[in-house]
N, CA, C and O atoms as a GROMACS GRO file, in nm:
protein
  316
    1MET      N    1   1.109   0.072   0.505
    1MET     CA    2   0.979   0.100   0.560
    1MET      C    3   0.996   0.142   0.705
    1MET      O    4   1.073   0.082   0.780
    2LYS      N    5   0.923   0.246   0.743
    2LYS     CA    6   0.926   0.294   0.881
    2LYS      C    7   0.791   0.269   0.946
    2LYS      O    8   0.686   0.278   0.882
    3LEU      N    9   0.797   0.238   1.075
    3LEU     CA   10   0.676   0.214   1.153
    3LEU      C   11   0.678   0.298   1.279
    3LEU      O   12   0.784   0.324   1.336
    4TRP      N   13   0.561   0.338   1.321
    4TRP     CA   14   0.544   0.396   1.453
    4TRP      C   15   0.466   0.294   1.535
    4TRP      O   16   0.357   0.253   1.496
    5ILE      N   17   0.522   0.253   1.648
    5ILE     CA   18   0.451   0.166   1.741
    5ILE      C   19   0.422   0.250   1.863
    5ILE      O   20   0.512   0.298   1.932
    6GLY      N   21   0.294   0.269   1.890
    6GLY     CA   22   0.253   0.355   1.999
    6GLY      C   23   0.165   0.286   2.099
    6GLY      O   24   0.135   0.167   2.088
    7ASN      N   25   0.125   0.363   2.198
    7ASN     CA   26   0.041   0.316   2.308
    7ASN      C   27   0.110   0.205   2.386
    7ASN      O   28   0.046   0.112   2.435
    8LEU      N   29   0.242   0.216   2.398
    8LEU     CA   30   0.317   0.119   2.476
    8LEU      C   31   0.298   0.149   2.625
    8LEU      O   32   0.280   0.264   2.664
    9ALA      N   33   0.303   0.046   2.705
    9ALA     CA   34   0.287   0.063   2.849
    9ALA      C   35   0.407   0.137   2.907
    9ALA      O   36   0.519   0.122   2.860
   10THR      N   37   0.381   0.217   3.009
   10THR     CA   38   0.489   0.285   3.080
   10THR      C   39   0.585   0.180   3.134
   10THR      O   40   0.542   0.080   3.191
   11GLY      N   41   0.712   0.202   3.117
   11GLY     CA   42   0.813   0.107   3.162
   11GLY      C   43   0.860   0.012   3.053
   11GLY      O   44   0.954  -0.064   3.075
   12THR      N   45   0.796   0.016   2.937
   12THR     CA   46   0.840  -0.067   2.825
   12THR      C   47   0.976  -0.016   2.778
   12THR      O   48   1.000   0.104   2.775
   13THR      N   49   1.064  -0.107   2.741
   13THR     CA   50   1.198  -0.069   2.695
   13THR      C   51   1.215  -0.104   2.547
   13THR      O   52   1.136  -0.180   2.490
   14ALA      N   53   1.318  -0.047   2.487
   14ALA     CA   54   1.350  -0.078   2.348
   14ALA      C   55   1.379  -0.228   2.331
   14ALA      O   56   1.342  -0.288   2.231
   15GLU      N   57   1.445  -0.287   2.430
   15GLU     CA   58   1.476  -0.430   2.424
   15GLU      C   59   1.349  -0.515   2.422
   15GLU      O   60   1.342  -0.613   2.349
   16LYS      N   61   1.251  -0.476   2.502
   16LYS     CA   62   1.124  -0.550   2.503
   16LYS      C   63   1.052  -0.538   2.368
   16LYS      O   64   0.992  -0.634   2.321
   17VAL      N   65   1.059  -0.420   2.307
   17VAL     CA   66   0.996  -0.401   2.176
   17VAL      C   67   1.065  -0.490   2.073
   17VAL      O   68   0.997  -0.554   1.991
   18GLU      N   69   1.198  -0.496   2.074
   18GLU     CA   70   1.270  -0.583   1.981
   18GLU      C   71   1.230  -0.729   2.000
   18GLU      O   72   1.212  -0.802   1.903
   19GLN      N   73   1.217  -0.772   2.125
   19GLN     CA   74   1.176  -0.910   2.153
   19GLN      C   75   1.036  -0.938   2.100
   19GLN      O   76   1.009  -1.045   2.045
   20LEU      N   77   0.946  -0.841   2.115
   20LEU     CA   78   0.809  -0.856   2.064
   20LEU      C   79   0.811  -0.873   1.912
   20LEU      O   80   0.745  -0.961   1.858
   21LEU      N   81   0.886  -0.787   1.843
   21LEU     CA   82   0.893  -0.795   1.698
   21LEU      C   83   0.945  -0.931   1.652
   21LEU      O   84   0.890  -0.991   1.560
   22GLN      N   85   1.049  -0.979   1.717
   22GLN     CA   86   1.106  -1.108   1.680
   22GLN      C   87   1.008  -1.222   1.708
   22GLN      O   88   0.999  -1.317   1.630
   23LYS      N   89   0.936  -1.213   1.820
   23LYS     CA   90   0.840  -1.317   1.855
   23LYS      C   91   0.733  -1.334   1.748
   23LYS      O   92   0.688  -1.446   1.722
   24TYR      N   93   0.692  -1.223   1.686
   24TYR     CA   94   0.586  -1.228   1.585
   24TYR      C   95   0.639  -1.232   1.443
   24TYR      O   96   0.564  -1.209   1.348
   25GLY      N   97   0.768  -1.261   1.426
   25GLY     CA   98   0.822  -1.289   1.294
   25GLY      C   99   0.876  -1.170   1.218
   25GLY      O  100   0.913  -1.184   1.101
   26LEU      N  101   0.881  -1.052   1.280
   26LEU     CA  102   0.937  -0.937   1.211
   26LEU      C  103   1.089  -0.943   1.218
   26LEU      O  104   1.144  -0.995   1.315
   27PRO      N  105   1.156  -0.892   1.117
   27PRO     CA  106   1.302  -0.895   1.118
   27PRO      C  107   1.359  -0.799   1.222
   27PRO      O  108   1.289  -0.714   1.276
   28GLN      N  109   1.488  -0.814   1.247
   28GLN     CA  110   1.558  -0.721   1.336
   28GLN      C  111   1.552  -0.581   1.274
   28GLN      O  112   1.584  -0.566   1.157
   29PRO      N  113   1.511  -0.480   1.351
   29PRO     CA  114   1.505  -0.344   1.295
   29PRO      C  115   1.645  -0.294   1.260
   29PRO      O  116   1.743  -0.325   1.327
   30ASP      N  117   1.652  -0.216   1.153
   30ASP     CA  118   1.779  -0.154   1.116
   30ASP      C  119   1.807  -0.032   1.205
   30ASP      O  120   1.922  -0.003   1.237
   31GLU      N  121   1.700   0.037   1.244
   31GLU     CA  122   1.713   0.151   1.335
   31GLU      C  123   1.590   0.158   1.423
   31GLU      O  124   1.480   0.122   1.380
   32MET      N  125   1.609   0.205   1.547
   32MET     CA  126   1.495   0.225   1.636
   32MET      C  127   1.521   0.349   1.721
   32MET      O  128   1.627   0.362   1.783
   33LEU      N  129   1.424   0.437   1.723
   33LEU     CA  130   1.426   0.552   1.812
   33LEU      C  131   1.314   0.529   1.912
   33LEU      O  132   1.196   0.530   1.877
   34PHE      N  133   1.351   0.508   2.037
   34PHE     CA  134   1.254   0.476   2.140
   34PHE      C  135   1.226   0.601   2.221
   34PHE      O  136   1.319   0.667   2.268
   35LEU      N  137   1.099   0.633   2.238
   35LEU     CA  138   1.058   0.749   2.316
   35LEU      C  139   0.987   0.700   2.440
   35LEU      O  140   0.879   0.641   2.432
   36ASP      N  141   1.047   0.725   2.556
   36ASP     CA  142   0.982   0.682   2.679
   36ASP      C  143   0.912   0.801   2.743
   36ASP      O  144   0.908   0.910   2.684
   37GLY      N  145   0.858   0.782   2.859
   37GLY     CA  146   0.782   0.888   2.925
   37GLY      C  147   0.641   0.841   2.954
   37GLY      O  148   0.618   0.722   2.975
   38THR      N  149   0.546   0.933   2.954
   38THR     CA  150   0.408   0.897   2.987
   38THR      C  151   0.337   0.824   2.873
   38THR      O  152   0.242   0.750   2.898
   39SER      N  153   0.381   0.843   2.750
   39SER     CA  154   0.322   0.774   2.634
   39SER      C  155   0.434   0.715   2.549
   39SER      O  156   0.465   0.768   2.442
   40PRO      N  157   0.496   0.606   2.595
   40PRO     CA  158   0.609   0.551   2.521
   40PRO      C  159   0.570   0.505   2.380
   40PRO      O  160   0.458   0.462   2.356
   41GLY      N  161   0.666   0.515   2.290
   41GLY     CA  162   0.647   0.469   2.154
   41GLY      C  163   0.782   0.444   2.091
   41GLY      O  164   0.886   0.474   2.149
   42ALA      N  165   0.780   0.388   1.972
   42ALA     CA  166   0.904   0.358   1.902
   42ALA      C  167   0.888   0.386   1.753
   42ALA      O  168   0.790   0.345   1.691
   43LEU      N  169   0.985   0.456   1.698
   43LEU     CA  170   0.994   0.477   1.554
   43LEU      C  171   1.097   0.377   1.505
   43LEU      O  172   1.213   0.380   1.546
   44ILE      N  173   1.054   0.288   1.417
   44ILE     CA  174   1.137   0.175   1.376
   44ILE      C  175   1.154   0.177   1.225
   44ILE      O  176   1.058   0.202   1.151
   45GLU      N  177   1.276   0.150   1.180
   45GLU     CA  178   1.301   0.142   1.036
   45GLU      C  179   1.351   0.003   0.999
   45GLU      O  180   1.441  -0.052   1.062
   46PHE      N  181   1.289  -0.052   0.895
   46PHE     CA  182   1.331  -0.178   0.835
   46PHE      C  183   1.373  -0.148   0.692
   46PHE      O  184   1.294  -0.094   0.614
   47ARG      N  185   1.494  -0.182   0.658
   47ARG     CA  186   1.537  -0.170   0.518
   47ARG      C  187   1.517  -0.307   0.456
   47ARG      O  188   1.594  -0.400   0.482
   48THR      N  189   1.414  -0.318   0.375
   48THR     CA  190   1.378  -0.449   0.321
   48THR      C  191   1.344  -0.439   0.174
   48THR      O  192   1.297  -0.336   0.126
   49ASP      N  193   1.368  -0.548   0.103
   49ASP     CA  194   1.330  -0.557  -0.037
   49ASP      C  195   1.190  -0.616  -0.052
   49ASP      O  196   1.139  -0.627  -0.164
   50ASP      N  197   1.128  -0.654   0.059
   50ASP     CA  198   0.997  -0.719   0.055
   50ASP      C  199   0.898  -0.648   0.149
   50ASP      O  200   0.860  -0.704   0.252
   51PRO      N  201   0.855  -0.525   0.114
   51PRO     CA  202   0.763  -0.453   0.203
   51PRO      C  203   0.627  -0.521   0.217
   51PRO      O  204   0.561  -0.502   0.319
   52TRP      N  205   0.584  -0.598   0.118
   52TRP     CA  206   0.452  -0.662   0.125
   52TRP      C  207   0.450  -0.769   0.234
   52TRP      O  208   0.352  -0.780   0.308
   53ASN      N  209   0.557  -0.846   0.244
   53ASN     CA  210   0.564  -0.947   0.348
   53ASN      C  211   0.570  -0.881   0.485
   53ASN      O  212   0.509  -0.929   0.581
   54LEU      N  213   0.641  -0.770   0.495
   54LEU     CA  214   0.648  -0.696   0.620
   54LEU      C  215   0.510  -0.644   0.660
   54LEU      O  216   0.475  -0.645   0.778
   55GLN      N  217   0.432  -0.599   0.563
   55GLN     CA  218   0.295  -0.551   0.590
   55GLN      C  219   0.210  -0.662   0.652
   55GLN      O  220   0.134  -0.637   0.745
   56LYS      N  221   0.224  -0.784   0.601
   56LYS     CA  222   0.148  -0.896   0.657
   56LYS      C  223   0.187  -0.922   0.802
   56LYS      O  224   0.102  -0.950   0.886
   57LEU      N  225   0.315  -0.913   0.830
   57LEU     CA  226   0.362  -0.935   0.966
   57LEU      C  227   0.315  -0.825   1.060
   57LEU      O  228   0.284  -0.851   1.176
   58ILE      N  229   0.311  -0.702   1.011
   58ILE     CA  230   0.267  -0.588   1.092
   58ILE      C  231   0.124  -0.610   1.139
   58ILE      O  232   0.090  -0.579   1.253
   59ARG      N  233   0.040  -0.663   1.052
   59ARG     CA  234  -0.100  -0.687   1.088
   59ARG      C  235  -0.114  -0.782   1.206
   59ARG      O  236  -0.216  -0.781   1.276
   60ARG      N  237  -0.012  -0.864   1.228
   60ARG     CA  238  -0.017  -0.959   1.340
   60ARG      C  239  -0.006  -0.889   1.475
   60ARG      O  240  -0.057  -0.939   1.575
   61ILE      N  241   0.060  -0.772   1.479
   61ILE     CA  242   0.078  -0.706   1.608
   61ILE      C  243  -0.010  -0.583   1.626
   61ILE      O  244  -0.018  -0.530   1.737
   62GLU      N  245  -0.076  -0.535   1.522
   62GLU     CA  246  -0.164  -0.419   1.534
   62GLU      C  247  -0.278  -0.451   1.630
   62GLU      O  248  -0.351  -0.549   1.611
   63GLY      N  249  -0.293  -0.370   1.734
   63GLY     CA  250  -0.400  -0.388   1.832
   63GLY      C  251  -0.373  -0.496   1.936
   63GLY      O  252  -0.458  -0.522   2.021
   64LEU      N  253  -0.257  -0.557   1.930
   64LEU     CA  254  -0.220  -0.663   2.024
   64LEU      C  255  -0.220  -0.609   2.167
   64LEU      O  256  -0.168  -0.501   2.194
   65TYR      N  257  -0.279  -0.685   2.258
   65TYR     CA  258  -0.274  -0.650   2.400
   65TYR      C  259  -0.142  -0.702   2.454
   65TYR      O  260  -0.121  -0.823   2.463
   66TRP      N  261  -0.053  -0.611   2.490
   66TRP     CA  262   0.083  -0.648   2.530
   66TRP      C  263   0.130  -0.558   2.643
   66TRP      O  264   0.119  -0.436   2.634
   67GLU      N  265   0.180  -0.617   2.748
   67GLU     CA  266   0.233  -0.542   2.862
   67GLU      C  267   0.129  -0.447   2.921
   67GLU      O  268   0.165  -0.342   2.975
   68GLY      N  269   0.002  -0.482   2.913
   68GLY     CA  270  -0.103  -0.402   2.974
   68GLY      C  271  -0.164  -0.295   2.886
   68GLY      O  272  -0.243  -0.213   2.934
   69SER      N  273  -0.130  -0.293   2.757
   69SER     CA  274  -0.186  -0.193   2.664
   69SER      C  275  -0.213  -0.256   2.528
   69SER      O  276  -0.147  -0.352   2.489
   70HIS      N  277  -0.311  -0.201   2.458
   70HIS     CA  278  -0.334  -0.239   2.318
   70HIS      C  279  -0.244  -0.150   2.233
   70HIS      O  280  -0.267  -0.030   2.223
   71ILE      N  281  -0.143  -0.210   2.171
   71ILE     CA  282  -0.048  -0.129   2.095
   71ILE      C  283  -0.106  -0.090   1.959
   71ILE      O  284  -0.192  -0.159   1.904
   72THR      N  285  -0.056   0.020   1.907
   72THR     CA  286  -0.094   0.066   1.774
   72THR      C  287   0.029   0.059   1.685
   72THR      O  288   0.141   0.081   1.730
   73VAL      N  289   0.007   0.027   1.559
   73VAL     CA  290   0.116   0.020   1.462
   73VAL      C  291   0.074   0.099   1.339
   73VAL      O  292  -0.030   0.071   1.279
   74SER      N  293   0.155   0.196   1.302
   74SER     CA  294   0.125   0.280   1.186
   74SER      C  295   0.244   0.282   1.092
   74SER      O  296   0.351   0.330   1.131
   75PRO      N  297   0.227   0.232   0.970
   75PRO     CA  298   0.335   0.246   0.871
   75PRO      C  299   0.349   0.394   0.834
   75PRO      O  300   0.250   0.464   0.818
   76LEU      N  301   0.471   0.438   0.819
   76LEU     CA  302   0.499   0.575   0.777
   76LEU      C  303   0.553   0.570   0.635
   76LEU      O  304   0.640   0.488   0.604
   77HIS      N  305   0.503   0.656   0.550
   77HIS     CA  306   0.542   0.655   0.410
   77HIS      C  307   0.629   0.775   0.379
   77HIS      O  308   0.601   0.886   0.424
   78SER      N  309   0.734   0.753   0.303
   78SER     CA  310   0.822   0.860   0.258
   78SER      C  311   0.792   0.890   0.113
   78SER      O  312   0.770   0.799   0.033
   79PHE      N  313   0.790   1.016   0.080
   79PHE     CA  314   0.764   1.056  -0.058
   79PHE      C  315   0.880   1.135  -0.111
   79PHE      O  316   0.878   1.178  -0.227
   0.00000   0.00000   0.00000
């Protein structure tokens, strides 16, 4: 499962995003592409056999006010 985490505060790092995910119970990402700049975001991949449990955890951080911004989380689907 891939996720886009957007609306990150300027100055947010990939390490801070990993810490946030772990704090809210998400597993360690298998891959992360971090995009910094004026609108930082992260494309994150989790290789998991339990996508439903991951969906529940994602809902915990959607809209969370973190580091001065309300973050957005969007699952990306592959076909």
